[in-house]
C-alpha positions in Angstrom: -10.9 -1.8 -54.5 -8.5 -3.6 -56.8 -10.3 -4.5 -60.1 -9.5 -8.2 -60.2 -11.2 -8.7 -63.5 -9.2 -6.0 -65.2 -6.1 -7.3 -63.5 -6.8 -10.8 -64.9 -7.4 -9.5 -68.4 -4.0 -7.7 -68.2 -2.3 -10.8 -67.0 -3.8 -12.9 -69.8 -2.5 -10.5 -72.4 0.9 -10.6 -70.8 0.9 -14.3 -70.9 -0.1 -15.0 -67.3 1.8 -14.9 -64.0 4.4 -17.4 -63.0 4.5 -17.4 -59.2 5.1 -20.3 -56.8 1.9 -22.0 -55.9 -0.2 -20.3 -58.6 -3.2 -22.4 -59.6 -4.6 -22.1 -63.1 -8.3 -21.3 -63.2 -8.4 -19.7 -59.7 -10.5 -16.6 -59.2 -7.2 -14.8 -58.6 -3.7 -15.6 -59.8 -2.5 -14.9 -56.3 -4.8 -17.3 -54.5 -2.0 -19.6 -53.3 0.8 -17.0 -53.0 2.4 -17.0 -49.5 4.2 -13.9 -48.3 6.1 -13.0 -45.1 6.3 -9.3 -44.2 9.1 -8.2 -41.9 8.0 -5.2 -39.8 9.4 -4.2 -36.4 8.5 -4.3 -32.7 4.8 -5.0 -31.9 4.3 -1.5 -30.5 5.9 0.3 -33.5 4.6 1.8 -36.7 6.1 -0.9 -38.9 4.2 -3.6 -37.2 0.9 -1.7 -36.9 0.9 -0.7 -40.6 2.2 -4.0 -41.7 -0.6 -5.9 -40.0 -3.2 -3.7 -41.6 -1.4 -4.0 -45.0 -1.3 -7.8 -44.8 -5.1 -7.8 -44.4 -5.5 -5.4 -47.3 -3.3 -7.5 -49.5 -5.2 -10.6 -48.7 -8.5 -8.9 -49.6 -7.3 -7.0 -52.7 -5.2 -9.8 -54.2 -7.6 -12.6 -53.3 -5.0 -14.6 -51.3 -6.2 -17.6 -49.5 -4.0 -16.8 -46.5 -3.0 -13.3 -45.4 0.7 -12.5 -45.5 2.5 -13.5 -42.3 3.5 -10.5 -40.3 6.9 -10.9 -38.7 7.8 -9.0 -35.5 11.4 -8.0 -35.7 14.1 -5.7 -34.2 13.7 -3.3 -37.1 15.3 -2.2 -40.3 18.7 -4.0 -40.0 17.0 -7.2 -38.9 14.4 -6.9 -41.7 17.1 -6.6 -44.4 18.8 -9.6 -43.1 15.6 -11.6 -43.3 15.0 -10.3 -46.8 18.4 -11.0 -48.2 18.4 -14.5 -46.7 14.9 -15.1 -48.2 13.4 -15.5 -44.7 11.0 -12.7 -45.6 9.5 -11.6 -48.9 8.6 -8.0 -48.1 10.3 -5.7 -45.6 10.0 -2.2 -44.2 13.4 -0.4 -44.0 14.9 3.0 -43.4 16.8 4.3 -46.4 20.1 4.4 -44.6 20.1 0.8 -43.6 18.8 -0.3 -47.0 21.5 1.7 -48.8 24.2 0.2 -46.6 22.9 -3.3 -47.2 22.8 -2.8 -51.0 26.4 -1.4 -51.0 27.8 -4.3 -49.0 26.2 -7.2 -51.0 28.9 -9.5 -52.4 29.4 -9.5 -56.2 27.1 -11.9 -57.9 24.7 -12.1 -54.9 21.5 -14.0 -55.8 19.5 -11.6 -53.7 19.2 -7.8 -54.2 16.7 -5.5 -52.5 14.5 -3.4 -54.7 11.7 -1.0 -53.7 8.0 -1.1 -54.0 8.0 2.5 -53.0 8.7 5.2 -50.4 5.9 4.8 -47.9 6.5 7.6 -45.3 9.1 9.7 -43.7 10.3 9.8 -40.1 12.2 12.3 -38.0 15.1 11.6 -35.7 14.2 12.5 -32.1 16.9 12.9 -29.5 14.8 13.3 -26.4 16.2 14.7 -23.1 14.7 16.0 -19.9 14.0 19.7 -20.1 16.2 20.4 -17.2 19.1 18.3 -18.6 22.5 20.1 -19.2 22.7 18.6 -22.7 21.8 21.1 -25.5 23.9 19.7 -28.3 24.6 16.2 -29.4 28.2 16.4 -28.2 26.8 17.1 -24.7 25.7 13.5 -24.4 29.2 12.3 -23.6 29.2 10.3 -20.4 25.4 10.4 -20.0 23.0 7.5 -19.7 21.5 7.3 -23.2 19.3 4.7 -25.0 20.6 4.4 -28.6 17.8 2.0 -29.7 17.5 -1.7 -29.9 20.3 -3.5 -31.6 19.4 -4.4 -35.3 17.0 -1.5 -35.3 17.1 1.5 -37.7 17.2 3.7 -34.6 20.5 2.2 -33.5 21.8 2.5 -37.1 21.2 6.2 -37.4 22.2 6.9 -33.7 25.7 5.6 -34.4 26.1 7.7 -37.5 24.9 10.9 -35.7 27.1 10.3 -32.7 30.1 9.8 -35.0 29.3 13.1 -36.8 29.5 14.8 -33.4 32.9 13.1 -32.7 31.4 10.6 -30.3 31.1 6.8 -30.3 28.5 4.7 -28.5 31.3 3.7 -26.0 31.5 7.4 -25.0 28.0 7.1 -23.5 26.6 5.0 -20.7 24.6 3.3 -23.5 21.4 1.3 -23.2 19.8 -0.6 -26.1 16.1 0.0 -25.7 13.1 0.2 -28.0 10.7 3.1 -27.7 8.5 1.7 -25.0 11.4 0.8 -22.7 13.1 4.1 -23.4 10.0 6.1 -22.4 9.7 4.0 -19.2 13.4 4.3 -18.4 13.2 8.1 -18.7 10.1 8.4 -16.6 11.8 6.3 -13.9 15.0 8.4 -14.0 17.2 5.5 -15.3 18.3 7.3 -18.5 19.1 10.9 -19.4 18.3 10.8 -23.1 17.1 8.5 -25.9 17.2 8.3 -29.7 14.1 7.5 -31.7 13.0 7.8 -35.3 9.4 8.3 -35.9 6.6 10.5 -37.2 5.5 13.6 -35.4 4.0 13.1 -33.0 5.2 9.7 -32.0 2.7 8.3 -29.5 5.3 7.1 -26.9 7.1 10.5 -26.9 3.8 12.4 -26.8 2.8 10.3 -23.8 6.1 11.0 -22.1 5.7 14.7 -22.6 2.3 14.6 -20.9 4.0 13.2 -17.7 7.2 15.2 -17.6 8.8 18.2 -19.4 11.2 17.2 -22.2 13.2 18.8 -25.0 14.5 17.6 -28.4 18.2 18.3 -29.3 18.6 20.6 -32.3 21.1 19.3 -34.9 21.6 22.6 -36.8 25.3 22.7 -35.9 25.9 19.2 -37.3 23.6 19.2 -40.3 26.2 20.0 -42.9 28.6 17.4 -41.6 25.8 14.8 -41.4 24.6 15.4 -45.0 28.1 15.5 -46.4 28.9 12.1 -44.8 25.5 10.6 -45.4 23.6 12.2 -48.4 20.6 9.8 -47.8 19.5 12.0 -44.9 17.6 15.2 -45.5 16.9 18.2 -43.2 13.7 18.0 -41.1 11.8 20.2 -38.7 9.9 19.3 -35.6 7.5 22.2 -35.2 7.0 24.2 -32.0 4.4 22.9 -29.6 5.1 19.3 -30.6 5.6 17.5 -27.3 5.3 20.8 -25.5 8.6 22.2 -27.0 8.8 26.0 -27.1 10.3 26.4 -30.5 10.8 24.3 -33.6 14.0 22.3 -33.9 16.1 21.1 -36.9 16.8 17.4 -37.1 17.3 14.7 -39.7 14.5 13.3 -41.9 14.7 9.6 -42.8 12.8 8.1 -45.7 11.1 4.7 -45.2 10.7 2.1 -47.9 8.8 -1.1 -48.6 11.3 -3.5 -50.1 11.2 -6.8 -51.9 13.8 -8.9 -53.6 14.5 -8.0 -57.2 13.5 -11.5 -58.3 9.9 -11.0 -57.2 7.6 -11.5 -60.3 6.7 -8.1 -61.8 3.0 -8.7 -61.7 3.0 -9.5 -58.0 5.1 -6.4 -57.2 2.8 -4.3 -59.3 -0.3 -5.6 -57.5 1.2 -5.2 -54.0 2.0 -1.5 -54.5 -1.3 -0.9 -56.3 -3.2 -2.5 -53.4 -1.4 -0.4 -50.9 -2.7 2.8 -52.5 -6.2 1.3 -53.0 -6.3 0.6 -49.3 -4.7 3.8 -48.1 -7.9 5.2 -46.5 -8.1 2.0 -44.4 -4.5 2.3 -43.4 -5.0 5.9 -42.2 -7.7 4.6 -39.7 -5.1 2.3 -38.2 -2.3 4.9 -38.1 -2.6 8.5 -39.3 1.0 8.4 -40.5 -0.3 6.5 -43.6 -1.8 9.7 -44.7 1.7 10.9 -45.7 2.0 8.0 -48.3 2.1 10.1 -51.4 1.9 8.8 -55.0 4.3 11.4 -56.3 6.9 11.0 -53.5 6.6 7.2 -53.5 9.0 6.9 -56.5 11.8 8.6 -54.6 13.6 5.5 -53.4 17.2 6.4 -54.4 19.7 4.8 -54.0 17.5 1.7 -53.9 16.1 1.0 -57.4 12.4 0.6 -57.9 11.2 -2.9 -58.8 10.1 -3.0 -62.4 6.6 -4.0 -61.4 6.3 -1.0 -59.1 7.7 1.3 -61.8 5.0 0.1 -64.2 2.3 0.9 -61.6 3.7 4.4 -61.0 3.9 5.1 -64.8 0.3 4.0 -65.3 -0.9 6.0 -62.2 0.8 9.1 -63.6 -0.9 8.7 -67.0 -4.3 7.9 -65.5 
């Protein structure tokens, strides 16, 4: 648990915390803080972990009201909410976050910074096992779900298709989230779908228990993809995942927890500290939380770490 007395002593030495709604003399300096957390679809990892994290933050920081968990379309939508101040904290894939940072107008009053890298996901390009498609380029003309618009899945799908010389318009494209993509494949309405998620992802695992599937291997495109988009790293989905016969090479996508750079340092510090204090509880909600690693969490390039988060990681390293 977060040691509130120690935290209060530290804040007193530092001269106190100036946050909106803070009340002098409260048991916690964060009692009246109100936060909105942008997550994703209600069946996705972002929303599941975000809901658990909101409860942990309320308990650990002594907030009167738990952060509001916003169901969204995903990373791109989350970044829009963050940069328009409609959300205070947001989950985002590295690629969408880097693009948002690069396209901010000069002198922008909002600028995303990272509390930390929270977990990694793998790009899944799922096809029926008997499908003729064996490479990404083979998807031309097929019925393919490229993810919901404003989602991180759609963002990465467009980039991977372009690396294979394709555009979304070269497909019979559908814009579906994971649940609808799984249903559509089971019903024979699509031939393939894109997804980014941990291994295994529940929806894909469930699909594999009902019908034989494969994942497309991206070995032939990996050099092109990484040259164009250095934010991506190679990833491997091991054999026997989803019943596949051999491991496949794909793209790994880092996921961050973002705030605006203007967030008070002590609040950012306490949010990331509370996340690690509550990690065992988060794992119960979703095993993917087990991959949240203190050493890897600082790897948020090209998004800068928030100074408050950086102070936490330095202290944790020296502890």
